[in-house]
N, CA, C and O atoms as a DFTB+ gen file, in Angstrom:
816 C
 N C O
     1  1       1.830     112.637       4.847
     2  2       2.385     111.831       5.932
     3  2       1.753     110.439       5.913
     4  3       0.528     110.318       5.946
     5  1       2.566     109.400       5.860
     6  2       2.047     108.047       5.831
     7  2       1.385     107.694       7.155
     8  3       1.759     108.206       8.210
     9  1       0.389     106.804       7.081
    10  2      -0.331     106.409       8.302
    11  2       0.587     105.716       9.299
    12  3       0.449     105.900      10.508
    13  1       1.530     104.917       8.791
    14  2       2.464     104.248       9.707
    15  2       3.336     105.268      10.428
    16  3       3.671     105.091      11.599
    17  1       3.705     106.347       9.716
    18  2       4.500     107.397      10.350
    19  2       3.712     108.075      11.465
    20  3       4.268     108.404      12.513
    21  1       2.417     108.281      11.239
    22  2       1.582     108.912      12.257
    23  2       1.536     108.055      13.517
    24  3       1.601     108.580      14.629
    25  1       1.425     106.745      13.348
    26  2       1.385     105.831      14.495
    27  2       2.695     105.892      15.270
    28  3       2.691     106.016      16.495
    29  1       3.802     105.806      14.568
    30  2       5.110     105.785      15.232
    31  2       5.432     107.134      15.865
    32  3       6.097     107.188      16.899
    33  1       4.967     108.221      15.253
    34  2       5.183     109.539      15.839
    35  2       4.434     109.673      17.163
    36  3       4.995     110.143      18.153
    37  1       3.171     109.261      17.179
    38  2       2.387     109.314      18.419
    39  2       3.042     108.437      19.485
    40  3       3.146     108.835      20.645
    41  1       3.476     107.259      19.094
    42  2       4.119     106.330      20.023
    43  2       5.403     106.940      20.588
    44  3       5.647     106.882      21.793
    45  1       6.216     107.521      19.711
    46  2       7.487     108.110      20.137
    47  2       7.276     109.320      21.034
    48  3       7.901     109.425      22.090
    49  1       6.405     110.230      20.627
    50  2       6.172     111.431      21.427
    51  2       5.637     111.087      22.813
    52  3       6.044     111.682      23.811
    53  1       4.727     110.126      22.866
    54  2       4.183     109.719      24.167
    55  2       5.276     109.128      25.050
    56  3       5.350     109.436      26.240
    57  1       6.124     108.281      24.471
    58  2       7.198     107.663      25.253
    59  2       8.188     108.704      25.761
    60  3       8.660     108.613      26.894
    61  1       8.503     109.688      24.930
    62  2       9.454     110.729      25.331
    63  2       8.897     111.610      26.444
    64  3       9.649     112.252      27.177
    65  1       7.569     111.632      26.562
    66  2       6.930     112.391      27.628
    67  2       6.632     111.527      28.854
    68  3       6.046     112.004      29.825
    69  1       7.043     110.244      28.805
    70  2       6.875     109.367      29.960
    71  2       5.750     108.368      29.853
    72  3       5.600     107.531      30.743
    73  1       4.952     108.418      28.803
    74  2       3.853     107.466      28.620
    75  2       4.340     106.336      27.732
    76  3       4.384     106.467      26.509
    77  1       4.701     105.239      28.350
    78  2       5.292     104.136      27.594
    79  2       4.348     102.959      27.415
    80  3       4.542     102.154      26.504
    81  1       3.340     102.840      28.254
    82  2       2.458     101.669      28.242
    83  2       1.092     102.026      27.666
    84  3       0.493     103.041      28.020
    85  1       0.621     101.172      26.774
    86  2      -0.690     101.326      26.145
    87  2      -1.524     100.087      26.445
    88  3      -1.026      98.965      26.356
    89  1      -2.770     100.280      26.795
    90  2      -3.637      99.148      27.129
    91  2      -3.975      98.320      25.903
    92  3      -4.197      97.113      25.996
    93  1      -4.012      98.975      24.759
    94  2      -4.361      98.267      23.525
    95  2      -3.991      99.131      22.324
    96  3      -3.658     100.308      22.461
    97  1      -4.059      98.513      21.139
    98  2      -3.747      99.239      19.914
    99  2      -4.878     100.175      19.503
   100  3      -4.664     101.098      18.716
   101  1      -6.070      99.946      20.027
   102  2      -7.214     100.795      19.686
   103  2      -6.978     102.231      20.138
   104  3      -7.277     103.174      19.405
   105  1      -6.438     102.396      21.354
   106  2      -6.156     103.741      21.863
   107  2      -5.109     104.443      21.003
   108  3      -5.241     105.624      20.684
   109  1      -4.072     103.700      20.633
   110  2      -3.022     104.272      19.785
   111  2      -3.580     104.646      18.414
   112  3      -3.259     105.705      17.875
   113  1      -4.412     103.777      17.855
   114  2      -5.006     104.043      16.551
   115  2      -5.860     105.304      16.592
   116  3      -5.823     106.116      15.667
   117  1      -6.625     105.464      17.659
   118  2      -7.485     106.648      17.768
   119  2      -6.642     107.920      17.837
   120  3      -6.949     108.900      17.158
   121  1      -5.591     107.915      18.644
   122  2      -4.756     109.112      18.776
   123  2      -4.012     109.440      17.484
   124  3      -3.761     110.606      17.182
   125  1      -3.664     108.403      16.727
   126  2      -2.947     108.618      15.468
   127  2      -3.891     108.891      14.304
   128  3      -3.455     109.321      13.236
   129  1      -5.184     108.644      14.507
   130  2      -6.148     108.867      13.440
   131  2      -6.090     107.826      12.343
   132  3      -6.288     108.143      11.170
   133  1      -5.818     106.570      12.718
   134  2      -5.720     105.490      11.734
   135  2      -6.614     104.329      12.159
   136  3      -7.156     104.321      13.264
   137  1      -6.760     103.355      11.272
   138  2      -7.510     102.147      11.602
   139  2      -6.680     101.266      12.537
   140  3      -5.450     101.326      12.538
   141  1      -7.368     100.455      13.325
   142  2      -6.670      99.586      14.279
   143  2      -5.698      98.634      13.574
   144  3      -4.576      98.475      14.055
   145  1      -6.068      97.995      12.462
   146  2      -5.095      97.123      11.779
   147  2      -3.832      97.870      11.355
   148  3      -2.739      97.303      11.363
   149  1      -3.984      99.142      10.987
   150  2      -2.812      99.944      10.605
   151  2      -1.896     100.157      11.799
   152  3      -0.673     100.116      11.668
   153  1      -2.489     100.383      12.958
   154  2      -1.685     100.560      14.177
   155  2      -0.906      99.292      14.491
   156  3       0.285      99.357      14.794
   157  1      -1.567      98.138      14.421
   158  2      -0.891      96.868      14.655
   159  2       0.265      96.670      13.668
   160  3       1.374      96.306      14.058
   161  1      -0.014      96.915      12.399
   162  2       1.002      96.718      11.368
   163  2       2.183      97.657      11.568
   164  3       3.325      97.285      11.295
   165  1       1.921      98.870      12.041
   166  2       2.975      99.873      12.215
   167  2       3.900      99.557      13.374
   168  3       5.091      99.862      13.320
   169  1       3.359      98.942      14.432
   170  2       4.199      98.657      15.599
   171  2       4.849      97.270      15.516
   172  3       5.750      96.969      16.299
   173  1       4.405      96.423      14.581
   174  2       4.968      95.082      14.473
   175  2       6.477      95.090      14.283
   176  3       7.166      94.335      14.969
   177  1       7.034      95.918      13.372
   178  2       8.500      95.940      13.231
   179  2       9.209      96.404      14.500
   180  3      10.334      95.985      14.770
   181  1       8.560      97.264      15.276
   182  2       9.158      97.743      16.530
   183  2       9.183      96.636      17.574
   184  3      10.101      96.561      18.391
   185  1       8.174      95.784      17.541
   186  2       8.158      94.611      18.424
   187  2       9.259      93.641      18.004
   188  3       9.947      93.065      18.848
   189  1       9.418      93.467      16.695
   190  2      10.415      92.510      16.178
   191  2      11.837      92.887      16.574
   192  3      12.672      92.006      16.779
   193  1      12.129      94.186      16.684
   194  2      13.505      94.593      17.033
   195  2      13.662      94.852      18.534
   196  3      14.736      95.256      18.980
   197  1      12.609      94.624      19.309
   198  2      12.714      94.767      20.760
   199  2      12.536      96.179      21.280
   200  3      12.767      96.433      22.462
   201  1      12.133      97.099      20.428
   202  2      11.902      98.468      20.887
   203  2      10.570      98.587      21.610
   204  3      10.386      99.466      22.452
   205  1       9.644      97.697      21.276
   206  2       8.328      97.644      21.910
   207  2       8.075      96.216      22.368
   208  3       8.392      95.261      21.658
   209  1       7.505      96.078      23.553
   210  2       7.177      94.753      24.102
   211  2       5.674      94.567      24.083
   212  3       4.933      95.382      24.631
   213  1       5.226      93.495      23.452
   214  2       3.809      93.162      23.450
   215  2       3.516      92.302      24.663
   216  3       4.024      91.186      24.769
   217  1       2.711      92.801      25.571
   218  2       2.463      92.110      26.833
   219  2       1.542      90.912      26.628
   220  3       0.594      90.990      25.846
   221  1       1.805      89.811      27.315
   222  2       0.987      88.599      27.148
   223  2      -0.496      88.836      27.430
   224  3      -1.360      88.239      26.788
   225  1      -0.781      89.706      28.389
   226  2      -2.175      89.952      28.756
   227  2      -2.863      90.982      27.895
   228  3      -4.030      91.307      28.119
   229  1      -2.149      91.499      26.908
   230  2      -2.713      92.528      26.038
   231  2      -1.999      93.846      26.207
   232  3      -1.408      94.111      27.254
   233  1      -2.050      94.652      25.209
   234  2      -1.378      95.949      25.245
   235  2       0.102      95.815      24.941
   236  3       0.583      94.742      24.577
   237  1       0.811      96.912      25.095
   238  2       2.233      96.905      24.783
   239  2       2.929      98.045      25.509
   240  3       2.291      98.996      25.959
   241  1       4.256      97.933      25.615
   242  2       5.080      98.910      26.313
   243  2       6.284      99.269      25.453
   244  3       6.920      98.386      24.876
   245  1       6.599     100.551      25.362
   246  2       7.791     101.007      24.651
   247  2       8.995     100.789      25.565
   248  3       9.055     101.349      26.660
   249  1       9.940      99.987      25.121
   250  2      11.145      99.711      25.893
   251  2      12.302     100.628      25.520
   252  3      13.170     100.911      26.346
   253  1      12.312     101.089      24.281
   254  2      13.443     101.882      23.799
   255  2      12.947     103.019      22.899
   256  3      12.848     102.844      21.684
   257  1      12.635     104.178      23.484
   258  2      12.149     105.308      22.678
   259  2      13.116     105.720      21.576
   260  3      12.683     106.158      20.510
   261  1      14.415     105.588      21.813
   262  2      15.380     106.011      20.801
   263  2      15.207     105.221      19.511
   264  3      15.269     105.786      18.419
   265  1      14.991     103.918      19.636
   266  2      14.838     103.113      18.424
   267  2      13.503     103.386      17.735
   268  3      13.406     103.295      16.511
   269  1      12.482     103.718      18.508
   270  2      11.207     104.097      17.893
   271  2      11.391     105.375      17.074
   272  3      10.916     105.465      15.942
   273  1      12.077     106.353      17.646
   274  2      12.355     107.603      16.934
   275  2      13.231     107.338      15.713
   276  3      13.020     107.933      14.657
   277  1      14.211     106.450      15.852
   278  2      15.109     106.140      14.749
   279  2      14.374     105.503      13.581
   280  3      14.626     105.848      12.426
   281  1      13.462     104.573      13.871
   282  2      12.677     103.939      12.809
   283  2      11.779     104.976      12.132
   284  3      11.647     104.979      10.908
   285  1      11.170     105.842      12.914
   286  2      10.361     106.919      12.349
   287  2      11.204     107.796      11.424
   288  3      10.786     108.121      10.313
   289  1      12.383     108.174      11.888
   290  2      13.262     109.052      11.109
   291  2      13.768     108.369       9.847
   292  3      13.825     108.986       8.784
   293  1      14.132     107.103       9.962
   294  2      14.689     106.388       8.822
   295  2      13.664     106.220       7.696
   296  3      14.034     106.080       6.530
   297  1      12.396     106.236       8.047
   298  2      11.337     106.034       7.061
   299  2      10.831     107.351       6.466
   300  3      10.017     107.342       5.542
   301  1      11.312     108.485       6.994
   302  2      10.811     109.795       6.547
   303  2      11.488     110.209       5.237
   304  3      12.707     110.106       5.101
   305  1      10.693     110.675       4.285
   306  2      11.215     111.263       3.063
   307  2      10.471     112.571       2.813
   308  3       9.459     112.854       3.454
   309  1      10.980     113.359       1.882
   310  2      10.328     114.615       1.531
   311  2       9.572     114.507       0.205
   312  3       9.246     115.520      -0.414
   313  1       9.298     113.280      -0.224
   314  2       8.583     113.096      -1.487
   315  2       7.142     113.598      -1.412
   316  3       6.509     113.833      -2.442
   317  1       6.627     113.761      -0.202
   318  2       5.234     114.195      -0.056
   319  2       5.096     115.715       0.080
   320  3       4.012     116.203       0.401
   321  1       6.159     116.460      -0.155
   322  2       6.069     117.927      -0.115
   323  2       5.085     118.400      -1.180
   324  3       5.055     117.868      -2.289
   325  1       4.275     119.412      -0.831
   326  2       3.284     119.920      -1.784
   327  2       3.750     121.209      -2.446
   328  3       3.183     121.622      -3.458
   329  1       4.771     121.850      -1.893
   330  2       5.281     123.094      -2.490
   331  2       6.606     123.455      -1.848
   332  3       6.923     123.009      -0.746
   333  1       7.374     124.271      -2.556
   334  2       8.558     124.927      -2.014
   335  2       8.448     126.386      -2.428
   336  3       8.320     126.690      -3.614
   337  1       8.498     127.293      -1.453
   338  2       8.178     128.676      -1.752
   339  2       9.038     129.640      -0.952
   340  3       9.934     129.221      -0.219
   341  1       8.766     130.926      -1.092
   342  2       9.520     131.942      -0.364
   343  2       9.007     132.069       1.065
   344  3       7.894     131.643       1.374
   345  1       9.814     132.648       1.920
   346  2       9.408     132.858       3.309
   347  2       8.202     133.785       3.393
   348  3       7.306     133.574       4.210
   349  1       8.181     134.812       2.547
   350  2       7.067     135.768       2.564
   351  2       5.753     135.093       2.199
   352  3       4.740     135.310       2.864
   353  1       5.760     134.275       1.148
   354  2       4.540     133.601       0.739
   355  2       4.124     132.519       1.730
   356  3       2.931     132.308       1.949
   357  1       5.090     131.834       2.329
   358  2       4.767     130.825       3.340
   359  2       4.116     131.470       4.557
   360  3       3.164     130.928       5.119
   361  1       4.629     132.623       4.959
   362  2       4.054     133.334       6.099
   363  2       2.636     133.800       5.794
   364  3       1.751     133.695       6.643
   365  1       2.420     134.312       4.592
   366  2       1.084     134.752       4.201
   367  2       0.110     133.578       4.147
   368  3      -1.040     133.702       4.567
   369  1       0.571     132.445       3.632
   370  2      -0.269     131.252       3.568
   371  2      -0.665     130.802       4.967
   372  3      -1.836     130.532       5.234
   373  1       0.319     130.723       5.858
   374  2       0.037     130.290       7.229
   375  2      -0.988     131.204       7.891
   376  3      -1.875     130.735       8.603
   377  1      -0.866     132.502       7.656
   378  2      -1.782     133.458       8.271
   379  2      -3.201     133.353       7.755
   380  3      -4.127     133.838       8.405
   381  1      -3.395     132.731       6.601
   382  2      -4.730     132.602       6.021
   383  2      -5.428     131.301       6.406
   384  3      -6.586     131.088       6.046
   385  1      -4.738     130.441       7.130
   386  2      -5.267     129.112       7.439
   387  2      -5.768     129.006       8.880
   388  3      -5.303     129.748       9.746
   389  1      -6.707     128.097       9.151
   390  2      -7.203     127.922      10.522
   391  2      -6.193     127.251      11.447
   392  3      -6.275     127.385      12.668
   393  1      -5.241     126.529      10.862
   394  2      -4.219     125.843      11.668
   395  2      -2.992     125.601      10.801
   396  3      -3.092     125.412       9.588
   397  1      -1.833     125.610      11.448
   398  2      -0.587     125.282      10.770
   399  2       0.445     124.954      11.834
   400  3       0.222     125.202      13.019
   401  1       1.561     124.403      11.420
   402  2       2.653     124.129      12.354
   403  2       3.983     124.359      11.659
   404  3       4.165     123.983      10.501
   405  1       4.891     124.969      12.363
   406  2       6.245     125.200      11.866
   407  2       7.095     123.992      12.249
   408  3       7.015     123.501      13.375
   409  1       7.900     123.522      11.318
   410  2       8.743     122.367      11.595
   411  2      10.214     122.674      11.391
   412  3      10.619     123.835      11.357
   413  1      11.014     121.615      11.255
   414  2      12.427     121.763      10.941
   415  2      13.246     122.443      12.021
   416  3      13.018     122.251      13.215
   417  1      14.208     123.244      11.575
   418  2      15.152     123.847      12.519
   419  2      14.484     124.820      13.473
   420  3      14.910     124.949      14.621
   421  1      13.448     125.503      13.022
   422  2      12.759     126.462      13.892
   423  2      11.970     125.747      14.977
   424  3      11.877     126.234      16.104
   425  1      11.404     124.597      14.645
   426  2      10.755     123.783      15.670
   427  2      11.793     123.224      16.644
   428  3      11.531     123.100      17.841
   429  1      12.968     122.891      16.120
   430  2      14.041     122.402      16.996
   431  2      14.435     123.457      18.017
   432  3      14.648     123.144      19.188
   433  1      14.533     124.710      17.575
   434  2      14.845     125.804      18.512
   435  2      13.799     125.852      19.627
   436  3      14.137     126.007      20.800
   437  1      12.542     125.719      19.250
   438  2      11.464     125.708      20.244
   439  2      11.679     124.584      21.259
   440  3      11.587     124.813      22.465
   441  1      11.963     123.378      20.779
   442  2      12.123     122.230      21.684
   443  2      13.422     122.295      22.485
   444  3      13.555     121.638      23.517
   445  1      14.363     123.081      22.010
   446  2      15.636     123.225      22.726
   447  2      15.626     124.388      23.716
   448  3      16.655     124.721      24.304
   449  1      14.466     124.997      23.893
   450  2      14.359     126.047      24.908
   451  2      14.020     127.422      24.383
   452  3      13.833     128.355      25.164
   453  1      13.939     127.565      23.074
   454  2      13.508     128.828      22.502
   455  2      14.608     129.788      22.104
   456  3      14.329     130.833      21.516
   457  1      15.852     129.458      22.413
   458  2      16.981     130.311      22.042
   459  2      17.902     129.513      21.123
   460  3      18.335     128.417      21.476
   461  1      18.199     130.055      19.955
   462  2      19.033     129.356      18.983
   463  2      20.509     129.521      19.327
   464  3      21.073     130.605      19.185
   465  1      21.124     128.438      19.780
   466  2      22.560     128.428      20.065
   467  2      23.280     127.408      19.177
   468  3      24.417     127.025      19.452
   469  1      22.597     126.972      18.100
   470  2      23.113     125.868      17.293
   471  2      23.715     126.340      15.978
   472  3      24.909     126.160      15.741
   473  1      22.897     126.942      15.123
   474  2      23.363     127.308      13.783
   475  2      22.341     128.213      13.114
   476  3      21.260     128.456      13.650
   477  1      22.700     128.707      11.933
   478  2      21.727     129.435      11.118
   479  2      20.576     128.480      10.787
   480  3      20.825     127.323      10.447
   481  1      19.323     128.935      10.880
   482  2      18.193     128.021      10.691
   483  2      18.098     127.406       9.306
   484  3      17.627     126.277       9.169
   485  1      18.528     128.109       8.290
   486  2      18.457     127.549       6.951
   487  2      17.022     127.425       6.456
   488  3      16.152     128.210       6.834
   489  1      16.786     126.431       5.607
   490  2      15.478     126.249       4.977
   491  2      14.418     125.878       6.007
   492  3      14.662     125.052       6.887
   493  1      13.240     126.492       5.898
   494  2      12.162     126.242       6.838
   495  2      11.218     125.141       6.376
   496  3      11.250     124.708       5.224
   497  1      10.385     124.705       7.298
   498  2       9.363     123.695       7.020
   499  2       8.037     124.194       7.574
   500  3       7.974     124.695       8.697
   501  1       6.984     124.055       6.787
   502  2       5.648     124.470       7.202
   503  2       4.665     123.342       6.924
   504  3       4.635     122.792       5.823
   505  1       3.858     123.001       7.929
   506  2       2.785     122.026       7.761
   507  2       1.450     122.754       7.728
   508  3       1.176     123.610       8.569
   509  1       0.627     122.408       6.751
   510  2      -0.683     123.030       6.590
   511  2      -1.746     121.933       6.530
   512  3      -1.405     120.765       6.341
   513  1      -3.018     122.281       6.686
   514  2      -4.068     121.249       6.652
   515  2      -4.162     120.547       5.297
   516  3      -3.874     121.136       4.255
   517  1      -4.564     119.291       5.334
   518  2      -4.798     118.553       4.100
   519  2      -5.890     119.256       3.291
   520  3      -6.898     119.688       3.851
   521  1      -5.695     119.367       2.010
   522  2      -6.675     120.006       1.149
   523  2      -6.504     121.502       0.986
   524  3      -7.220     122.121       0.199
   525  1      -5.567     122.099       1.715
   526  2      -5.336     123.545       1.593
   527  2      -4.841     123.867       0.183
   528  3      -4.078     123.102      -0.407
   529  1      -5.284     125.004      -0.345
   530  2      -4.950     125.404      -1.711
   531  2      -3.559     126.049      -1.751
   532  3      -3.322     127.084      -1.129
   533  1      -2.658     125.421      -2.488
   534  2      -1.306     125.965      -2.628
   535  2      -1.018     126.368      -4.079
   536  3       0.127     126.632      -4.448
   537  1      -2.074     126.408      -4.889
   538  2      -1.883     126.667      -6.314
   539  2      -1.354     128.070      -6.600
   540  3      -0.738     128.297      -7.642
   541  1      -1.586     129.009      -5.690
   542  2      -1.141     130.383      -5.934
   543  2       0.300     130.637      -5.497
   544  3       0.846     131.709      -5.760
   545  1       0.917     129.667      -4.835
   546  2       2.294     129.851      -4.363
   547  2       3.260     129.841      -5.543
   548  3       3.160     128.997      -6.434
   549  1       4.184     130.778      -5.539
   550  2       5.231     130.766      -6.549
   551  2       6.415     129.949      -6.043
   552  3       6.613     129.797      -4.838
   553  1       7.184     129.437      -6.968
   554  2       8.319     128.592      -6.618
   555  2       9.363     129.398      -5.859
   556  3       9.656     130.542      -6.208
   557  1       9.920     128.790      -4.819
   558  2      10.978     129.419      -4.039
   559  2      11.788     128.356      -3.340
   560  3      11.512     127.167      -3.494
   561  1      12.778     128.759      -2.575
   562  2      13.651     127.790      -1.905
   563  2      13.693     127.964      -0.394
   564  3      14.383     127.213       0.295
   565  1      12.960     128.949       0.133
   566  2      13.069     129.261       1.563
   567  2      12.358     128.259       2.462
   568  3      12.862     127.915       3.531
   569  1      11.176     127.786       2.030
   570  2      10.317     126.972       2.893
   571  2       9.744     125.797       2.101
   572  3       9.246     125.964       0.988
   573  1       9.824     124.607       2.695
   574  2       9.179     123.425       2.136
   575  2       7.820     123.275       2.816
   576  3       7.720     123.383       4.038
   577  1       6.784     123.029       2.033
   578  2       5.425     122.937       2.566
   579  2       4.927     121.495       2.487
   580  3       5.024     120.847       1.444
   581  1       4.392     121.004       3.604
   582  2       3.791     119.677       3.685
   583  2       2.369     119.819       4.217
   584  3       2.006     120.856       4.772
   585  1       1.574     118.779       4.046
   586  2       0.257     118.755       4.672
   587  2       0.282     117.799       5.863
   588  3       1.088     116.870       5.921
   589  1      -0.615     118.048       6.804
   590  2      -0.762     117.179       7.972
   591  2      -2.242     117.017       8.263
   592  3      -3.039     117.912       7.982
   593  1      -2.609     115.876       8.826
   594  2      -4.012     115.643       9.140
   595  2      -4.443     116.491      10.340
   596  3      -3.611     117.020      11.077
   597  1      -5.744     116.605      10.516
   598  2      -6.296     117.480      11.555
   599  2      -5.855     117.058      12.956
   600  3      -5.628     117.913      13.811
   601  1      -5.731     115.755      13.200
   602  2      -5.316     115.285      14.524
   603  2      -3.896     115.741      14.851
   604  3      -3.616     116.165      15.972
   605  1      -3.010     115.652      13.870
   606  2      -1.628     116.073      14.095
   607  2      -1.569     117.564      14.386
   608  3      -0.916     117.985      15.341
   609  1      -2.241     118.361      13.575
   610  2      -2.203     119.811      13.774
   611  2      -2.818     120.203      15.112
   612  3      -2.365     121.153      15.751
   613  1      -3.843     119.478      15.534
   614  2      -4.447     119.758      16.842
   615  2      -3.501     119.391      17.975
   616  3      -3.435     120.087      18.988
   617  1      -2.765     118.290      17.800
   618  2      -1.817     117.852      18.839
   619  2      -0.632     118.794      18.945
   620  3      -0.050     118.947      20.019
   621  1      -0.270     119.430      17.824
   622  2       0.865     120.357      17.824
   623  2       0.374     121.742      18.264
   624  3       0.422     122.703      17.497
   625  1      -0.094     121.823      19.503
   626  2      -0.777     123.019      20.016
   627  2       0.087     124.267      20.002
   628  3      -0.425     125.366      19.789
   629  1       1.367     124.123      20.223
   630  2       2.243     125.293      20.334
   631  2       2.547     125.925      18.984
   632  3       3.225     126.950      18.916
   633  1       2.052     125.320      17.909
   634  2       2.341     125.857      16.583
   635  2       3.615     125.315      15.971
   636  3       4.056     125.773      14.917
   637  1       4.210     124.327      16.647
   638  2       5.412     123.675      16.142
   639  2       5.171     122.171      16.077
   640  3       4.387     121.631      16.858
   641  1       5.838     121.500      15.154
   642  2       5.742     120.052      15.100
   643  2       6.266     119.449      16.406
   644  3       7.096     120.043      17.093
   645  1       5.763     118.261      16.728
   646  2       6.213     117.585      17.946
   647  2       7.695     117.275      17.864
   648  3       8.295     117.365      16.793
   649  1       8.280     116.915      18.982
   650  2       9.729     116.706      19.008
   651  2      10.140     115.497      18.161
   652  3      11.185     115.532      17.511
   653  1       9.335     114.433      18.159
   654  2       9.671     113.264      17.340
   655  2       9.537     113.586      15.856
   656  3      10.382     113.183      15.057
   657  1       8.481     114.308      15.480
   658  2       8.310     114.699      14.086
   659  2       9.420     115.647      13.650
   660  3       9.916     115.556      12.528
   661  1       9.803     116.549      14.532
   662  2      10.881     117.482      14.223
   663  2      12.181     116.735      13.968
   664  3      12.893     117.035      13.009
   665  1      12.492     115.770      14.813
   666  2      13.714     114.987      14.639
   667  2      13.679     114.232      13.308
   668  3      14.665     114.221      12.570
   669  1      12.540     113.603      13.006
   670  2      12.418     112.836      11.778
   671  2      12.581     113.731      10.551
   672  3      13.246     113.349       9.588
   673  1      11.979     114.912      10.580
   674  2      12.102     115.832       9.455
   675  2      13.545     116.286       9.263
   676  3      14.028     116.361       8.133
   677  1      14.224     116.584      10.346
   678  2      15.618     117.007      10.254
   679  2      16.505     115.874       9.748
   680  3      17.484     116.114       9.041
   681  1      16.164     114.653      10.109
   682  2      16.910     113.484       9.635
   683  2      16.799     113.358       8.120
   684  3      17.756     112.970       7.450
   685  1      15.615     113.692       7.581
   686  2      15.371     113.556       6.148
   687  2      15.823     114.765       5.346
   688  3      16.001     114.676       4.131
   689  1      16.010     115.895       6.020
   690  2      16.305     117.143       5.312
   691  2      17.800     117.270       5.006
   692  3      18.619     117.116       5.912
   693  1      18.172     117.544       3.770
   694  2      19.596     117.742       3.457
   695  2      20.109     119.064       4.005
   696  3      19.332     119.957       4.342
   697  1      21.419     119.174       4.088
   698  2      22.017     120.430       4.536
   699  2      22.635     120.318       5.920
   700  3      22.156     119.568       6.771
   701  1      23.689     121.064       6.129
   702  2      24.419     120.982       7.397
   703  2      23.609     121.550       8.558
   704  3      23.756     121.095       9.692
   705  1      22.751     122.544       8.288
   706  2      21.963     123.114       9.379
   707  2      21.047     122.061       9.989
   708  3      20.964     121.927      11.210
   709  1      20.361     121.318       9.125
   710  2      19.462     120.276       9.623
   711  2      20.224     119.251      10.455
   712  3      19.732     118.792      11.486
   713  1      21.418     118.896      10.008
   714  2      22.225     117.918      10.750
   715  2      22.624     118.443      12.127
   716  3      22.577     117.707      13.113
   717  1      23.015     119.710      12.194
   718  2      23.427     120.288      13.473
   719  2      22.270     120.334      14.458
   720  3      22.442     120.005      15.632
   721  1      21.109     120.733      13.998
   722  2      19.945     120.789      14.892
   723  2      19.482     119.395      15.287
   724  3      19.041     119.183      16.417
   725  1      19.578     118.445      14.368
   726  2      19.202     117.078      14.715
   727  2      20.113     116.522      15.807
   728  3      19.647     115.865      16.738
   729  1      21.397     116.786      15.687
   730  2      22.330     116.305      16.719
   731  2      22.037     116.960      18.071
   732  3      22.133     116.316      19.116
   733  1      21.686     118.228      18.038
   734  2      21.349     118.922      19.288
   735  2      20.110     118.306      19.925
   736  3      20.054     118.144      21.144
   737  1      19.119     117.963      19.109
   738  2      17.923     117.308      19.644
   739  2      18.263     115.934      20.199
   740  3      17.751     115.541      21.248
   741  1      19.129     115.198      19.495
   742  2      19.514     113.872      19.987
   743  2      20.151     113.979      21.369
   744  3      19.850     113.186      22.262
   745  1      21.030     114.959      21.538
   746  2      21.679     115.122      22.843
   747  2      20.651     115.435      23.926
   748  3      20.766     114.947      25.051
   749  1      19.665     116.233      23.600
   750  2      18.613     116.565      24.567
   751  2      17.804     115.323      24.945
   752  3      17.441     115.132      26.106
   753  1      17.530     114.491      23.950
   754  2      16.644     113.353      24.164
   755  2      17.345     112.114      24.707
   756  3      16.793     111.405      25.549
   757  1      18.569     111.850      24.225
   758  2      19.150     110.536      24.453
   759  2      20.545     110.531      25.067
   760  3      21.149     109.468      25.207
   761  1      21.064     111.693      25.434
   762  2      22.412     111.727      25.998
   763  2      22.458     111.110      27.390
   764  3      23.524     110.721      27.868
   765  1      21.299     111.020      28.038
   766  2      21.208     110.403      29.360
   767  2      20.691     108.978      29.196
   768  3      19.836     108.721      28.349
   769  1      21.203     108.056      30.001
   770  2      20.751     106.675      29.988
   771  2      19.223     106.621      30.031
   772  3      18.590     107.329      30.815
   773  1      18.641     105.774      29.182
   774  2      17.188     105.741      29.025
   775  2      16.457     105.451      30.322
   776  3      15.452     106.099      30.616
   777  1      16.935     104.494      31.105
   778  2      16.197     104.135      32.321
   779  2      16.303     105.232      33.371
   780  3      15.380     105.434      34.161
   781  1      17.437     105.943      33.378
   782  2      17.550     107.078      34.290
   783  2      16.541     108.165      33.911
   784  3      15.925     108.788      34.775
   785  1      16.389     108.376      32.615
   786  2      15.436     109.368      32.135
   787  2      14.009     108.936      32.464
   788  3      13.192     109.759      32.876
   789  1      13.707     107.658      32.284
   790  2      12.368     107.173      32.578
   791  2      12.024     107.330      34.058
   792  3      10.896     107.676      34.407
   793  1      13.004     107.071      34.924
   794  2      12.769     107.227      36.350
   795  2      12.572     108.693      36.711
   796  3      11.759     109.014      37.578
   797  1      13.310     109.586      36.053
   798  2      13.174     111.018      36.320
   799  2      11.783     111.486      35.912
   800  3      11.162     112.268      36.631
   801  1      11.282     111.016      34.761
   802  2       9.958     111.416      34.289
   803  2       8.852     110.910      35.203
   804  3       7.842     111.583      35.408
   805  1       9.061     109.688      35.762
   806  2       8.036     109.114      36.627
   807  2       8.101     109.642      38.044
   808  3       7.178     109.439      38.833
   809  1       9.207     110.328      38.372
   810  2       9.366     110.897      39.705
   811  2       9.879     109.911      40.732
   812  3       9.882     110.200      41.929
   813  1      10.320     108.724      40.264
   814  2      10.855     107.717      41.207
   815  2      12.255     108.098      41.684
   816  3      12.856     107.373      42.476
C-alpha cells in the first residue's frame, strides 16, 4: 500500500464518520503512519480540486468526502499483491497470524449491514502484516493477498478493511461482483446529499 494511499484512506474514513477538520497535517501523518511531508504531498491534489480546504490559520477541512474516496479509488491498483491462493490456504494463513483483515466483497457485506443482498461474493481479498511469510502458499484463484502496515491492521478492528479501503479495492478489482458491491457501497455512502449527511452525523 502506497504511503499516499494510507493518508487519503485515513482522511476519507474519518470524513465519512463525521470528522472532517484536522488541526494540522502532523495529526494526519501520525494516524496514517507516514512522515509529515508525505501527508502534505498526499493532500495537495485534494486541495487543488476543492475536495479539501486548507484553512488560512492552519489545518484543513474535508469539503467533499466523495471526491476524496474517488481519488483514493482511482489511484488503487493490484500490482502490490503478494500472492493469489485458494480459500483453504488463505484461511489457514490468516489463522496463523497475529492480525489480518478481510477485504473486497466480504468486507462490503460487513459495511452494508452483514447480510449479503447484492451478489455472489466472488474472489476474496485478504490483508496480512508486512513481512509475513507467503512462500508456502500454492497458486490459486480464490483469494488475492496483500500486505498492510501495523497501523492499518490495528485500525481495522472488526477484522475487515475500512469502508474507504473496501471501496477503493472494489474499484480496482475486475469482475462484475466487485462492481455490484462497489455500487451498493456508493449508494450507502453518497446517495444522500453530502451536507444533509454531515448534519445528520453532527446531530444538528
